[in-house]
Structure formats: structure tokens, C-alpha cells
C-alpha positions in Angstrom: -103.3 -11.7 4.2 -100.8 -13.9 5.0 -98.0 -11.8 6.7 -95.2 -11.2 4.1 -92.1 -13.6 4.6 -88.9 -12.2 6.5 -85.9 -11.3 4.6 -83.8 -13.7 3.9 -80.7 -12.4 5.6 -83.3 -12.8 8.8 -84.1 -16.4 8.2 -82.7 -18.9 10.4 -79.9 -21.4 9.1 -81.8 -24.2 7.1 -79.3 -26.7 8.6 -78.9 -27.7 12.1 -75.3 -29.1 13.4 -76.6 -32.6 13.5 -78.3 -32.2 10.1 -75.2 -30.8 8.5 -72.9 -33.4 9.9 -75.1 -36.0 8.1 -75.4 -34.1 4.9 -71.5 -33.9 4.9 -71.2 -37.6 5.8 -73.6 -38.7 2.9 -71.6 -36.7 0.5 -68.1 -38.3 2.0 -69.3 -41.6 1.1 -68.3 -43.4 4.3 -70.0 -46.6 5.8 -70.5 -46.3 9.5 -71.8 -48.8 11.8 -72.7 -47.8 15.8 -72.3 -50.5 18.5 -73.3 -49.9 22.1 -75.7 -47.2 21.2 -78.1 -48.3 24.0 -75.7 -47.1 26.8 -75.6 -43.7 25.7 -77.5 -41.2 28.1 -79.9 -40.0 25.3 -81.4 -36.9 26.9 -78.8 -36.0 29.5 -76.2 -33.7 29.1 -72.8 -35.9 28.6 -69.2 -35.4 27.7 -68.1 -37.4 24.9 -64.7 -38.4 25.0 -62.9 -39.8 21.9 -59.6 -41.0 19.8 -59.0 -38.7 17.3 -57.4 -39.0 14.1 -59.1 -37.5 11.3 -61.5 -34.2 10.3 -64.4 -36.7 10.0 -64.0 -38.0 13.7 -66.7 -34.8 15.1 -69.2 -35.5 12.3 -69.0 -39.2 12.8 -69.8 -38.8 16.7 -72.3 -36.5 16.1 -74.5 -38.9 13.7 -73.7 -41.9 15.9 -75.1 -40.5 19.0 -77.7 -38.8 17.1 -78.0 -35.2 18.7 -75.8 -32.3 18.2 -72.4 -32.0 20.3 -70.3 -29.1 20.6 -66.9 -30.1 20.2 -63.9 -28.6 21.4 -61.5 -27.6 18.7 -58.2 -26.2 18.4 -58.3 -22.3 18.4 -56.7 -21.9 14.9 -59.5 -23.6 13.4 -61.8 -20.9 14.4 -59.2 -18.2 12.4 -59.0 -20.1 9.0 -61.4 -18.6 6.4 -63.5 -21.4 5.2 -62.7 -23.6 8.2 -64.2 -20.6 10.5 -67.8 -20.8 8.7 -67.7 -24.8 9.1 -66.8 -25.0 12.9 -69.3 -22.1 13.2 -72.1 -23.8 11.4 -71.3 -27.3 13.7 -71.5 -25.4 16.9 -67.6 -26.1 17.8 -66.3 -24.5 20.9 -62.7 -23.6 19.7 -60.1 -23.6 22.5 -58.4 -20.3 24.0 -54.7 -19.2 23.0 -52.6 -21.1 25.3 -51.6 -18.0 27.2 -55.2 -17.1 28.1 -55.8 -20.7 29.8 -59.2 -22.0 29.1 -61.7 -19.7 31.2 -63.7 -19.1 28.1 -63.8 -22.3 27.1 -64.7 -23.8 30.5 -67.8 -21.2 30.7 -69.2 -22.0 27.2 -68.9 -25.8 27.8 -70.4 -25.4 31.4 -73.4 -23.5 29.8 -73.9 -25.7 27.3 -74.1 -28.8 29.7 -76.4 -26.8 32.0 -78.8 -26.2 29.0 -78.9 -30.2 28.9 -76.4 -30.2 25.6 -73.2 -32.5 24.9 -70.0 -31.2 24.7 -67.3 -33.7 22.7 -63.7 -33.4 24.0 -60.7 -35.3 22.1 -58.1 -35.8 24.8 -55.4 -36.7 22.9 -54.9 -32.8 21.6 -53.5 -32.2 18.0 -50.7 -34.6 18.0 -52.7 -37.4 16.4 -53.8 -35.2 13.7 -50.5 -33.7 12.8 -48.3 -37.1 12.8 -49.2 -40.4 10.9 -50.7 -42.9 13.2 -52.1 -46.5 12.9 -56.1 -46.8 13.3 -55.4 -48.6 16.6 -53.1 -45.8 17.7 -54.3 -44.1 21.1 -52.2 -41.3 22.6 -52.0 -40.2 25.9 -54.7 -38.2 27.4 -55.0 -34.6 28.6 -56.9 -34.3 31.9 -59.3 -31.1 30.8 -62.2 -33.3 30.3 -62.5 -34.5 33.7 -61.8 -31.3 35.2 -65.0 -30.1 32.9 -67.2 -33.0 33.9 -66.5 -32.2 37.9 -66.8 -28.7 37.3 -70.0 -28.5 35.6 -73.1 -27.3 37.6 -75.1 -30.3 36.3 -77.0 -33.0 38.6 -77.2 -35.6 36.1 -74.0 -35.8 34.2 -72.1 -38.7 32.2 -68.6 -39.1 30.7 -68.8 -41.3 27.7 -65.8 -42.5 26.2 -66.1 -43.9 22.4 -63.7 -45.3 20.2 -63.6 -44.6 16.7 -62.3 -47.7 15.0 -61.5 -47.5 11.6 -61.8 -50.4 9.3 -61.0 -48.8 5.5 -59.3 -45.1 5.0 -57.3 -43.2 2.5 -54.4 -41.6 3.7 -52.9 -38.2 2.2 -50.8 -35.1 2.7 -52.9 -32.1 2.9 -51.0 -29.0 3.7 -47.3 -28.3 5.0 -47.6 -28.1 8.6 -45.4 -25.0 8.8 -48.6 -23.1 7.0 -50.6 -23.5 10.0 -48.1 -21.3 12.1 -49.9 -18.2 10.3 -52.8 -18.8 12.1 -51.3 -20.3 15.6 -47.4 -19.5 15.9 -47.4 -20.4 19.7 -48.1 -24.4 18.6 -44.8 -26.5 18.7 -46.5 -29.1 16.4 -46.9 -26.3 13.6 -43.1 -25.5 13.9 -41.9 -29.0 12.7 -41.0 -30.0 8.9 -43.4 -32.1 7.0 -47.0 -32.2 5.9 -50.5 -32.5 7.7 -51.6 -35.9 7.2 -55.3 -36.2 6.2 -57.3 -39.4 6.9 -60.6 -39.9 5.2 -62.5 -42.9 6.5 -63.9 -45.4 3.8 -65.5 -47.7 6.3 -65.5 -47.1 10.4 -67.3 -48.7 13.5 -68.0 -46.2 16.3 -68.0 -48.0 19.6 -69.8 -46.6 22.5 -68.5 -47.5 25.8 -69.6 -47.7 29.2 -70.7 -43.9 30.8 -68.9 -42.8 33.9 -71.7 -41.0 36.3 -70.8 -37.9 37.6 -72.5 -37.8 41.4 -72.2 -35.6 44.7 -69.7 -37.7 46.1 -67.2 -37.4 43.3 -67.8 -33.8 43.2 -67.1 -33.7 46.6 -64.0 -35.2 46.6 -62.9 -33.2 43.7 -63.6 -29.8 45.6 -61.4 -31.3 48.7 -57.6 -31.1 48.4 -56.1 -34.5 46.7 -57.9 -34.2 43.9 -55.3 -35.5 41.4 -55.6 -38.9 42.5 -59.7 -38.8 41.4 -58.6 -36.8 38.1 -56.0 -39.7 37.4 -58.4 -42.1 37.8 -60.9 -40.4 35.5 -58.5 -39.9 32.8 -57.0 -43.6 33.3 -60.7 -45.1 33.1 -61.2 -43.5 29.8 -58.1 -44.3 28.2 -58.3 -48.0 28.8 -61.8 -48.2 28.2 -61.3 -46.5 24.5 -58.0 -48.7 23.7 -59.9 -51.8 25.2 -62.7 -50.8 22.4 -59.9 -50.4 20.0 -58.7 -53.7 20.1 -62.0 -55.4 19.8 -62.3 -57.7 16.8 -65.6 -56.9 15.0 
């Protein structure tokens, strides 16, 4: 006699993060094309770096690279009912509250990379998500992704810059920004008046740039004094690559 099926509460989730992302995008009706796919280190750990204007960005990038990616997200997203369950199902890594630094996030992200996984980071931070921007907009980058790539205990690792180029989109107002301060009273962006914009892509192209390989020489330089120049070079290089990709005419 075959063993009885386990209770539903003990069964694994029906959808993987990649399958969930694909399903949500199918429901949205967005059309997406991908260029530069052959540049991807498809079986190696990577830090994916991209511009960020829409809540759809993580879903698009995961489908574009065709593998699960654990995206860093603002820590308030792990506290909002409904949204919290979505980011958990997608395997996102909420950032730590500002007063705690990012030690827990870096620990979880390094573990993911050491297991051969992919971590996604939007180095512009939350600013382009809460302020109206044009499709070609690219803000300044924080350097956290470069710290992570150089610090992760992984031999074969690449930073992969990617541009999300919107061809057609809808722009709407979602919720008043100050409502978000209920979940994070320390975020200055949530203290301003106005509404949180909602960018919904209708047609988009994901353009994969040239990977930057991390090697022993770079890590050795990082561990020595004077690593600010290396961090600046990596950050600037990724920013310029994504800016160039955004300017590329289809």
C-alpha cells in the first residue's frame, strides 16, 4: 500500500521564486525582450546590479537571467502585510534598519553566494522608486554591492550590470508617501508630501552588460589600506555601463 500523502501544511511551496516571478509577469501582460544573455555566468554565483524604477524590476530581472535571484529590498517591505508574504515567496533579502548597519544582510547575502546563488542589488536605493523619473534616469550609486562582491568568500564570482529599458509604461499614483512612515519612521524619503509613484511596464527590454570578474588580486587589494579607490572604480564602472546600456538605441 502506498504511504499516505503528507498534510497540505507540511507540503513544500507549489511555486519556486522563478516560477512565481514568471507567473506574476504573465498576469501583468508585459512584453519583454532580453539582449546580451550570453554574457551571463549562468552557473556561477553573481551579484546582479540594475537601475530601479518599478516594483516589477526584480520579477523582470529574475526571468531575464532565468534563475532565482535573491534581491535586496527596503526593510519596510518585510513588515507590510501582503507585501511581506510576496517578498518572502520571492526569496528577497530585506535590508537591516539603518541603526543596525547591514551585518545581517551581508551575512545572508554572502551565504547565498557561497551556495552558488545570485544576489540582486539596486544601488540607487529607494529614491527613484518614490520620485517620478524618466525611463533614461539613472541616479548615483551606493557602494554596498561592491563591498559585497569583494567580501563574499567565493572564488568564482561576477558583478553583472543590467539595464532595464522601458519602451512603454503607465505611471500612476499608488499611496501617500507619508503612509509608509508607519512602517519606517527613520526613512527621510517617507517624510515628504506627495504620492508614491507606480510605474507599470507594458513593453521593456532588459540589456545585460559586461560582467566584472572578482579575482584574488582584487580581493587582496580590497583587504589592504586604500581600498576606497577600488570601490569607487567598481561603482563608477557599473554606473557607466548601465548608463550606456540605457542610452543604446534598440
